[in-house]
C-alpha positions, 0 to 999 in steps of 0.5 A: 499499499502506497501512503501517497495513495491514501493521503492528500494535502488536506489530510496533512497537519503540518504543525500539531499543538498537542502535547500528549497522545490523547490530545494528538489523536483528538486533534487529528480526528478533528482535522479530518472531521472539520473537513468532512473527510471521515466519509460520514463516520461518526468521529466519536465512534472512531475516537472510541476505537482509537482509545481502545486500541491505545489502551492495549499498548501505545502505537508509538513505535519509536524513532519519533513515530506513532501509528494510531489505527482503528477499524470501522464498519461504516467506512468504505475505504482507508482514511489516513491523516498525517501530523507533524509536531516540532516540539514532540508529543508524549506518546508513551512510545516504546523508546520513551522518545517524544513523537514528532510524526503521527500517521493515523489511519482507519480501516474498514472492518471488511478490509481487515487485512489492509491494516497489516499491509498499511502498518508494514508499509508505514513502519518500513518507511519511517524506519528510514532516517532520511525520510524522517529528516525530510519530513521534518524539513518539508515546508508544506503538504505538497513536499510531504506528499512527495516524500511519501510518493518517492523512494529516498536515495541510499547514497545520501542516507549515510550522510543524513544518518550521521547528521541525525545520529541514527543507528 
């Protein structure tokens, strides 16, 4: 699953205000809801599903990344929203580091298998230090979409990895 195929400019929040994970999830859902991007789904139902998922274990996967996700019987297609925080958000991530990038997505229950594909694609992409650096430096939603659409060069990633102290 290509992330660029489920994201649009209006599904990108360049500067999040939230300081902790519940605020962040609510901020992202509100961003979708105020733009009528939830496909008629009740935002409170989605928030409840996301809260239930987060109570099991945090979706903060480390390296400043969180991937909150839930299922819905009312959606026909995957809905995603990307948020970026300059200051970082306390997300109870596995490495205890603040989260700077959140990719929240909701999958139709009938397409349950898509959630594993999406999680795999997202984790693989965010594992790349160059991608995280490029997302941090992107000036607008168009640049972020371009990053999600392209594959970074390997020759440049060593230089950036050293600059970011990535392992």
